[in-house]
C-alpha positions in Angstrom: -6.2 -37.9 -116.5 -3.4 -35.8 -115.1 -4.0 -33.2 -117.7 -7.7 -33.0 -116.8 -6.9 -32.5 -113.2 -4.5 -29.7 -114.1 -7.2 -27.9 -116.2 -9.6 -28.2 -113.3 -7.1 -26.8 -111.0 -6.4 -23.8 -113.3 -10.1 -23.1 -113.6 -10.5 -23.2 -109.8 -7.5 -21.0 -109.3 -8.8 -18.5 -111.8 -12.1 -18.3 -110.0 -10.4 -17.9 -106.6 -8.4 -15.0 -108.0 -11.6 -13.4 -109.3 -13.2 -13.7 -105.9 -10.1 -12.2 -104.2 -10.1 -9.3 -106.7 -13.7 -8.5 -105.7 -13.2 -8.8 -101.9 -9.7 -7.3 -101.3 -9.0 -3.5 -101.4 -6.5 -2.8 -104.2 -5.0 0.1 -102.3 -4.4 -2.0 -99.2 -2.9 -4.8 -101.4 -0.6 -2.3 -103.1 0.5 -0.8 -99.8 1.2 -4.3 -98.5 3.3 -5.0 -101.6 5.3 -1.8 -101.1 5.9 -2.8 -97.4 7.2 -6.2 -98.6 9.5 -4.4 -101.1 10.8 -2.3 -98.2 11.6 -5.4 -96.2 13.4 -6.9 -99.2 15.3 -3.6 -99.5 16.4 -3.8 -95.9 17.6 -7.4 -96.4 19.5 -6.4 -99.6 21.2 -3.5 -97.8 22.3 -5.9 -95.0 23.6 -8.3 -97.6 25.4 -5.4 -99.4 27.1 -4.4 -96.2 28.3 -7.9 -95.6 29.7 -8.1 -99.2 31.4 -4.8 -98.8 33.0 -5.9 -95.6 34.5 -8.9 -97.3 35.7 -6.7 -100.2 37.4 -4.3 -97.7 38.9 -7.2 -95.8 40.4 -8.7 -99.0 41.9 -5.5 -100.1 43.5 -4.8 -96.7 44.8 -8.4 -96.4 46.3 -8.3 -99.9 48.0 -5.0 -99.3 49.3 -6.3 -96.0 50.8 -9.4 -97.7 52.5 -7.2 -100.3 54.0 -5.0 -97.5 55.2 -8.2 -95.8 56.8 -9.4 -99.1 58.5 -6.0 -99.5 59.8 -6.3 -95.9 61.4 -9.7 -96.5 63.0 -8.3 -99.6 64.4 -5.4 -97.6 65.8 -7.9 -95.0 67.5 -10.0 -97.7 69.2 -6.9 -99.1 70.3 -5.9 -95.6 71.8 -9.3 -95.0 73.9 -9.0 -98.2 74.9 -5.5 -97.3 76.2 -6.5 -93.9 78.1 -9.5 -95.4 79.6 -7.2 -97.9 80.9 -5.0 -95.0 82.2 -8.1 -93.2 79.8 -7.9 -90.3 78.6 -11.5 -91.0 79.8 -14.4 -93.0 78.9 -14.1 -96.7 77.8 -17.8 -97.0 75.5 -17.4 -93.9 74.2 -14.1 -95.3 73.4 -15.7 -98.6 71.6 -18.6 -96.9 69.5 -16.2 -94.8 68.9 -13.9 -97.7 67.6 -16.9 -99.7 65.2 -17.8 -96.9 64.0 -14.2 -96.8 63.4 -14.2 -100.5 61.4 -17.4 -100.2 59.3 -15.8 -97.6 59.0 -12.7 -99.8 57.8 -14.9 -102.7 55.1 -16.6 -100.5 53.7 -13.3 -99.2 53.8 -11.8 -102.7 51.9 -14.7 -104.2 49.4 -14.7 -101.3 49.0 -10.9 -101.7 48.5 -11.2 -105.4 45.8 -13.8 -104.9 44.0 -11.8 -102.3 44.0 -8.6 -104.5 42.8 -10.7 -107.4 39.9 -11.9 -105.2 39.4 -8.4 -104.2 38.9 -7.2 -107.8 36.3 -9.9 -108.4 34.6 -9.2 -105.1 34.6 -5.5 -105.9 32.8 -6.1 -109.2 30.2 -8.2 -107.3 29.8 -5.4 -104.8 29.3 -2.8 -107.5 26.7 -4.9 -109.2 24.9 -5.5 -106.0 25.1 -1.8 -105.1 23.5 -0.9 -108.5 20.7 -3.4 -107.9 20.0 -2.1 -104.4 19.9 1.5 -105.7 17.6 0.5 -108.5 15.3 -1.3 -106.0 15.3 1.8 -103.7 14.5 4.1 -106.6 11.7 1.7 -107.7 10.2 1.7 -104.2 10.3 5.5 -104.1 8.6 5.8 -107.5 5.9 3.3 -106.3 5.3 5.2 -103.1 5.0 8.5 -105.0 2.6 6.9 -107.5 0.7 5.4 -104.6 0.1 8.8 -103.1 -1.2 10.1 -106.4 -3.4 7.1 -107.0 -4.9 7.2 -103.5 -5.9 10.9 -104.1 -7.4 10.0 -107.5 -9.2 7.0 -105.9 -10.7 9.2 -103.2 -11.8 11.8 -105.8 -13.2 9.1 -108.1 -15.1 7.5 -105.2 -16.6 10.8 -104.1 -17.6 11.6 -107.7 -19.2 8.2 -108.0 -21.3 8.7 -104.9 -22.4 12.2 -106.0 -23.3 10.9 -109.5 -25.2 8.0 -107.9 -27.1 10.4 -105.7 -27.9 12.7 -108.6 -29.0 9.8 -110.8 -31.5 8.8 -108.1 -33.1 12.3 -107.9 -36.5 12.4 -109.7 -36.2 15.9 -111.2 -39.6 15.7 -113.0 -41.3 14.7 -109.8 -39.7 17.5 -107.8 -40.7 20.1 -110.4 -44.2 18.8 -110.4 -44.4 19.1 -106.6 -43.0 22.7 -106.7 -45.6 23.7 -109.3 -48.4 22.2 -107.1 -47.1 24.2 -104.1 -47.0 27.4 -106.2 -50.6 26.8 -107.4 -51.7 26.3 -103.8 -50.0 29.4 -102.6 -51.6 31.5 -105.4 -55.0 30.0 -104.6 -54.6 30.8 -100.9 -53.6 34.4 -101.7 -56.5 34.9 -104.1 -59.0 33.5 -101.5 -57.6 35.9 -98.9 -58.0 38.9 -101.2 -61.6 37.8 -102.0 -62.5 37.5 -98.4 -61.2 41.0 -97.8 -63.4 42.4 -100.6 -66.4 40.5 -99.2 -65.7 42.0 -95.8 -65.7 45.5 -97.2 -68.9 45.0 -99.2 -70.8 43.7 -96.1 -70.2 46.7 -93.8 -73.2 47.5 -91.7 -75.2 50.7 -91.9 -74.1 51.8 -88.4 -70.5 51.4 -89.5 -71.1 53.6 -92.5 -72.8 56.3 -90.3 -70.0 56.3 -87.8 -67.4 56.5 -90.6 -69.2 59.5 -92.0 -69.5 61.2 -88.7 -65.8 60.7 -87.8 -64.6 62.4 -91.0 -63.4 66.0 -90.4 -66.0 68.7 -91.4 -65.3 71.4 -93.9 -66.5 74.1 -91.4 -63.8 73.2 -88.9 -61.2 73.5 -91.6 -62.6 76.9 -92.6 -62.7 78.1 -89.0 -59.0 77.2 -88.6 -58.1 79.2 -91.7 -60.0 82.3 -90.5 -58.4 82.1 -87.1 -54.9 82.0 -88.8 -55.8 85.1 -91.0 -57.0 87.0 -87.9 -53.7 86.1 -86.1 -51.8 87.5 -89.1 -53.8 90.7 -89.1 -55.4 90.0 -92.4 -58.9 90.0 -90.7 -60.3 91.9 -87.7 -60.8 90.1 -84.4 -63.9 88.0 -84.1 -65.2 90.2 -81.2 -64.7 93.5 -83.2 -68.0 95.5 -83.9 -69.3 95.1 -87.3 -69.4 98.3 -89.4 -72.9 100.0 -89.8 -74.6 99.6 -93.1 -74.5 102.7 -95.2 
């Protein structure tokens, strides 16, 4: 029974994912994913800073403990030197020098432990630093790819719309309408020319008479030519006496 419920749940979950894939914008989902990665990166950088702070503190404390151990060793040596010169009792100097060496050993051991912890912490810091850098590089690559994909998505969507519009155009119907329009224009032009010819053929007799009378006469043209010749001296003036017949 439990297995049956699990199978039913998986089927319902698959259908739910299918519905989400259809409803949600992949670009917006990807951008949201990148924003979440950016938030993870900010938290990782904060954690890295804290780990580095611990690493720096361990190193400083370890080195300080070693310096303190060296200082106690220097004091033990100074006590023995003063006893050798007779400034203090040798037995007292040896007792104090022994106490100083015990302190030196404590600080030396503590310093060694702190520096050992520092080495381990430094390795952890380096590993975390590498992971943070890898995450940052991955986010940068995703962002660059996102810019390219958004441009391709816009171009693909525009191409899809244009192709949809072109696929919906009835080219054969449009050509048929153009041919009909061309035939109608040719028919109208032919009818106009025919009406003009009919108008010329049905001119009234009075129009024909008036047209004939308005045409320039040959005599007027001849008179103009004679007048020009007289002006040039090629003919005698019009009022000159005519010569007597022989």
